[in-house]
C-alpha positions in Angstrom: 28.1 -54.9 -27.6 24.3 -54.9 -27.1 24.3 -56.7 -30.5 26.1 -59.6 -28.5 24.2 -59.4 -25.9 20.7 -59.8 -27.8 22.6 -63.0 -29.6 23.5 -64.7 -26.1 19.8 -64.1 -24.9 18.0 -65.6 -28.3 21.0 -68.6 -27.9 19.2 -68.8 -23.9 15.8 -69.1 -25.5 16.3 -71.2 -28.4 18.2 -74.0 -25.7 15.4 -73.9 -23.7 12.4 -72.9 -25.4 11.1 -70.1 -23.5 12.0 -66.3 -24.2 14.7 -64.8 -21.4 15.5 -61.7 -20.5 18.8 -60.4 -19.2 19.2 -57.6 -16.8 22.3 -56.3 -15.1 22.8 -56.5 -11.1 20.7 -53.1 -10.7 17.3 -55.3 -12.6 18.5 -52.7 -15.6 16.8 -54.4 -18.9 19.7 -55.4 -21.3 18.3 -57.5 -24.0 15.2 -60.0 -24.5 13.7 -62.5 -26.3 10.4 -62.5 -28.5 7.6 -63.3 -26.9 5.3 -65.2 -29.4 2.8 -67.1 -27.2 -1.1 -66.6 -27.4 -1.1 -67.2 -23.7 -1.8 -63.7 -21.9 -0.5 -65.2 -18.6 3.1 -65.5 -19.9 3.5 -61.9 -19.9 3.0 -60.7 -16.4 3.0 -57.4 -15.0 6.4 -57.4 -13.5 8.0 -58.6 -17.2 5.9 -55.8 -19.3 6.8 -53.5 -17.4 10.6 -54.6 -17.1 10.5 -54.6 -21.2 8.3 -51.5 -21.3 10.6 -49.0 -18.9 13.9 -50.6 -19.2 13.6 -51.6 -15.1 12.2 -53.3 -12.3 10.9 -51.4 -9.3 12.9 -51.9 -6.5 9.7 -53.4 -4.9 10.3 -56.4 -7.6 14.2 -56.6 -6.9 13.3 -56.5 -3.4 11.3 -59.6 -3.9 13.2 -61.5 -6.3 16.6 -61.2 -4.3 14.8 -62.4 -1.3 15.5 -66.0 -2.6 19.1 -65.6 -2.8 19.9 -65.0 -6.5 22.7 -62.5 -5.9 24.3 -65.4 -3.7 23.4 -68.4 -6.2 25.9 -70.1 -8.7 23.2 -72.1 -10.3 19.7 -71.7 -11.5 16.8 -70.4 -8.8 13.3 -71.2 -9.3 10.9 -68.6 -8.1 7.6 -69.5 -7.6 4.6 -67.3 -8.9 3.0 -64.5 -6.8 0.1 -63.2 -7.9 -0.6 -60.7 -5.1 3.2 -59.1 -6.4 2.4 -59.1 -10.1 4.3 -62.5 -10.9 1.7 -64.6 -12.3 4.4 -67.3 -13.7 7.1 -68.5 -12.2 10.5 -67.6 -12.8 14.0 -69.3 -13.5 16.7 -67.0 -12.6 20.1 -67.8 -14.1 22.6 -65.6 -12.3 25.5 -64.1 -14.1 28.7 -64.5 -13.0 32.3 -63.8 -13.6 35.0 -64.8 -11.1 32.6 -65.3 -8.2 30.7 -61.6 -8.8 27.0 -61.3 -9.9 27.4 -59.2 -12.9 23.5 -59.9 -13.7 20.4 -61.9 -14.1 19.1 -64.4 -17.2 14.8 -64.5 -16.5 13.0 -67.4 -17.6 9.2 -68.1 -17.3 9.4 -71.9 -15.9 7.3 -74.5 -18.0 5.1 -77.8 -17.5 6.6 -80.0 -16.4 9.5 -78.3 -16.3 12.9 -77.4 -18.1 15.2 -79.9 -18.8 18.1 -79.6 -16.7 20.7 -80.5 -19.7 19.4 -77.6 -21.5 19.5 -75.5 -18.4 23.3 -76.4 -17.4 24.1 -75.2 -21.4 22.1 -72.4 -20.6 24.3 -71.5 -17.7 27.1 -71.4 -19.9 25.8 -69.3 -22.0 25.2 -67.3 -19.2 28.7 -67.8 -18.5 29.5 -66.3 -21.8 27.3 -63.2 -20.7 29.1 -62.2 -17.3 32.7 -61.9 -19.2 30.9 -59.2 -21.7 29.2 -57.3 -18.8 32.7 -57.8 -16.7 34.9 -56.5 -19.9 32.3 -53.4 -19.7 32.8 -52.9 -16.4 36.4 -52.7 -16.3 36.0 -50.3 -19.8 34.1 -47.7 -17.1 36.8 -48.3 -14.8 39.8 -47.2 -17.4 37.7 -43.8 -17.6 39.4 -43.2 -14.0 42.0 -40.7 -15.1 40.0 -38.5 -17.1 37.6 -39.1 -13.7 40.4 -37.8 -11.5 41.5 -35.6 -13.6 38.0 -33.7 -12.9 38.4 -34.0 -9.3 41.4 -32.3 -9.0 41.8 -29.8 -11.7 41.6 -26.3 -10.7 39.1 -23.7 -11.3 38.8 -22.5 -15.0 39.6 -23.6 -18.2 41.5 -27.0 -16.9 38.3 -27.9 -15.1 36.5 -27.3 -18.3 39.1 -29.2 -20.7 38.5 -32.2 -17.9 35.0 -32.3 -17.6 35.3 -32.0 -21.5 37.7 -34.8 -22.0 35.6 -37.2 -19.5 31.9 -36.6 -21.2 34.1 -37.6 -24.7 35.1 -40.8 -22.4 31.9 -41.5 -21.5 30.0 -41.1 -25.2 26.5 -41.4 -24.8 26.4 -42.4 -21.0 27.2 -38.8 -20.3 23.9 -38.1 -21.3 21.1 -37.8 -18.3 21.8 -37.2 -14.2 24.5 -38.4 -11.9 25.2 -38.7 -8.7 28.9 -38.3 -7.2 29.9 -40.8 -4.6 32.9 -40.2 -1.5 34.2 -42.9 0.5 36.9 -42.7 2.9 39.1 -43.3 3.6 39.6 -45.7 1.0 42.5 -48.7 1.2 44.4 -49.8 -1.7 43.0 -49.3 -5.4 39.8 -48.6 -6.5 37.4 -51.7 -7.3 37.4 -53.3 -10.5 33.5 -52.8 -10.6 30.5 -50.9 -9.0 27.2 -51.4 -9.6 25.7 -48.8 -11.1 29.1 -46.5 -11.9 30.1 -44.4 -14.8 33.5 -44.3 -13.5 35.6 -44.9 -10.4 39.0 -43.5 -9.3 41.0 -43.2 -6.1 40.9 -39.6 -5.2 42.8 -37.1 -2.5 41.3 -36.4 0.6 40.4 -33.5 2.2 42.8 -31.9 0.1 45.8 -33.8 1.9 48.2 -35.1 -1.1 48.0 -38.6 -2.0 50.8 -40.8 -0.7 51.9 -44.0 -1.3 50.7 -46.4 1.5 53.5 -47.8 3.7 54.2 -50.9 5.8 51.0 -49.9 8.1 48.7 -49.1 5.6 47.8 -45.7 3.9 49.1 -42.3 4.8 47.3 -40.3 6.9 48.0 -41.8 10.7 45.2 -41.8 13.0 42.7 -39.5 11.2 41.3 -39.9 7.8 43.8 -41.2 5.0 44.7 -39.0 2.2 42.9 -41.5 0.1 39.2 -41.5 -0.9 37.1 -43.7 -3.4 35.3 -41.3 -5.9 32.3 -43.0 -8.0 30.5 -40.8 -10.4 27.0 -43.1 -10.1 24.0 -43.1 -13.1 20.9 -42.0 -12.1 17.5 -43.1 -13.2 16.0 -39.4 -12.4 16.8 -36.1 -10.6 14.6 -37.0 -7.7 16.2 -40.7 -7.0 19.2 -40.9 -5.4 19.0 -45.0 -4.6 21.5 -46.0 -7.0 24.1 -44.1 -5.5 22.8 -45.5 -2.0 22.9 -49.1 -3.3 26.4 -48.7 -4.4 27.4 -47.1 -1.1 25.8 -49.9 0.7 28.1 -52.5 -1.3 31.2 -50.3 -1.0 31.6 -49.9 2.2 32.2 -53.3 3.2 35.4 -53.5 1.0 36.1 -50.2 2.6 36.2 -51.9 6.0 37.3 -55.4 5.0 40.3 -54.9 2.4 44.2 -54.4 2.6 45.1 -52.0 4.8 41.8 -51.4 6.2 42.6 -52.7 9.5 42.2 -50.1 12.3 39.9 -47.7 9.7 36.9 -49.5 9.7 35.7 -47.6 12.5 36.1 -44.0 10.7 35.1 -45.1 7.2 32.2 -42.7 6.1 30.9 -42.1 3.0 28.9 -38.5 1.1 26.8 -38.9 -1.3 25.7 -35.5 -3.6 22.4 -33.9 -5.0 21.9 -35.1 -8.3 23.3 -33.4 -11.2 22.0 -33.2 -14.8 24.9 -32.4 -16.4 28.7 -33.2 -16.1 29.4 -29.4 -15.7 28.4 -29.7 -12.4 30.7 -32.7 -11.2 33.4 -30.5 -9.3 30.6 -29.5 -7.6 28.5 -32.6 -6.8 32.2 -34.1 -5.7 32.9 -31.5 -3.3 28.7 -31.6 -1.6 30.1 -35.4 -1.7 33.5 -34.7 0.2 31.6 -32.6 2.6 28.7 -34.8 3.1 31.5 -37.6 4.2 33.8 -35.4 6.4 30.2 -34.5 8.2 29.7 -38.2 8.6 32.8 -38.1 10.8 32.6 -35.1 12.6 29.0 -35.8 13.3 28.3 -39.8 13.9 24.6 -39.1 14.0 24.7 -38.4 10.5 26.7 -41.5 9.1 28.4 -43.2 8.0 26.5 -42.3 5.3 25.4 -38.8 5.0 23.4 -37.0 1.8 24.6 -33.7 1.0 20.8 -32.2 1.8 21.0 -33.6 4.9 24.2 -32.1 7.0 23.0 -29.0 7.8 25.2 -26.1 8.9 28.4 -28.5 7.5 27.3 -27.8 3.7 28.8 -23.9 4.7 31.2 -24.8 7.0 32.8 -27.3 4.7 33.9 -24.3 2.2 35.3 -22.8 4.5 39.2 -23.1 5.1 39.6 -24.2 9.2 42.2 -21.4 9.4 39.1 -19.1 9.0 37.2 -20.9 11.4 39.9 -20.8 14.3 38.3 -17.7 15.8 40.5 -17.4 19.1 37.2 -17.3 21.7 37.0 -20.8 21.6 40.6 -22.2 21.4 40.6 -22.0 25.1 37.4 -23.9 25.5 38.5 -26.2 22.6 41.5 -27.1 24.5 41.9 -30.8 26.0 41.3 -29.7 29.7 37.8 -28.2 29.1 36.1 -31.4 26.8 33.2 -31.4 29.1 32.3 -28.1 28.9 32.6 -27.6 25.4 30.2 -30.2 25.1 28.2 -28.8 27.0 28.2 -25.9 25.1 27.2 -27.6 22.0 24.4 -29.2 23.6 22.7 -26.2 25.0 23.2 -24.7 21.5 22.3 -27.4 19.7 18.8 -27.5 21.6 18.1 -24.0 20.9 19.3 -22.2 24.3 16.6 -24.2 26.1 17.8 -25.1 29.4 15.4 -28.0 30.1 15.7 -30.2 26.7 19.9 -29.4 27.0 20.1 -30.6 30.6 17.7 -33.7 29.9 20.1 -34.8 27.0 23.4 -34.5 29.0 21.8 -36.2 32.0 22.6 -33.2 34.5 20.5 -31.0 36.8 19.6 -27.9 34.8 21.7 -26.0 38.1 24.5 -28.2 37.0 23.8 -26.7 33.5 24.1 -23.1 34.3 27.3 -23.5 36.1 29.0 -25.2 33.3 27.6 -22.3 31.1 28.8 -19.6 33.2 32.4 -21.4 33.3 31.9 -21.6 29.8 31.1 -17.7 29.7 34.5 -16.7 31.6 36.9 -18.9 29.5 35.6 -17.3 26.3 34.5 -13.9 27.1 30.9 -14.4 25.2 27.9 -13.6 26.4 25.5 -16.5 25.8 22.3 -14.4 26.0 23.0 -12.7 23.0 22.2 -14.3 19.9 26.1 -13.4 18.2 27.8 -14.5 20.4 26.0 -17.9 20.7 26.2 -17.7 17.0 29.9 -17.2 17.1 30.7 -20.3 19.9 28.2 -22.5 18.0 29.7 -22.3 14.4 33.2 -22.6 16.1 32.2 -25.8 17.9 30.7 -27.0 14.8 34.1 -26.3 13.1 36.3 -28.0 15.5 34.2 -31.0 14.9 34.7 -31.1 10.7 38.1 -29.8 10.6 39.7 -31.3 14.2 
């Protein structure tokens, strides 16, 4: 496949009389034409770095995308910007397949300019590149069976075998850091391509058995459905989740606009795991991603995209069953008749027991706060001056959010 890309890039370079560079939609270098000019200005820092490091920086990517290249269907001319390290103007040929951008071919602009007929011929070659990139993306999507097997296998030898099968299916792509992403609820089937994804599948959500969508959309009623989208995203390093966050930013609109998504848009969340160094950690990473997505539902300030590293107590609560967290002392308080009291108690405990902060957050007088807290103590039998009683109530309130 790599040789095919190089041949097509060389064909474009020959057509236009200028060295071409091919990058995927995430600005990762795929192939480039040889540069044989004595003019050093033809190799500006941006092109040099792209070739040497096989990728462009986020700042460079943002700058080029500002010219609308992701939406363009024809060549885009981009002026020089020495302050950005771009000493020569560029021509970008968007590489698309069925209307979806797959990558970009870059050329250094020339004086008096590249012939329009040659550009048209080069765009035809770019379309052929788009077909190859789309086929490669579909090949990744075909790993859905192996990927899903890892996420649903029981612990022990079954999970080990599933991970081994996925590693074999990924081939060289199994090496290097990855992150797991969970988007839920997810309507319909897995998308044909996801930027930077090594594997994609639809998986059960929150341990709910997956059901076939009915006439009213995915199963699951008004709460999270039994279906989520799972994505294994390649990372550039173990300290950079940017590719995973980019994938999420493009997936959320699909989740809220796809077939069967009506009524679910407001509740769609995404979770992103910590980076994992090897595929052996994938089951744990998936649990992290799913827990983060659940936390974003439980606590809207965390979402709609939550990272496992930032969900605080929900990291622990997500690993405990709802039954284990259903403590009888809080059941009365958690009933529909005492919603305001439960909210008051949670804000008070979130404020580390500081009455002034809690009253201000709730917009009530401090005496009103004290009255409500006294009612909470009466209903629960807890003493909010005792640390362990506070801890029990705080955990019960957070668990109710997570499992409610």
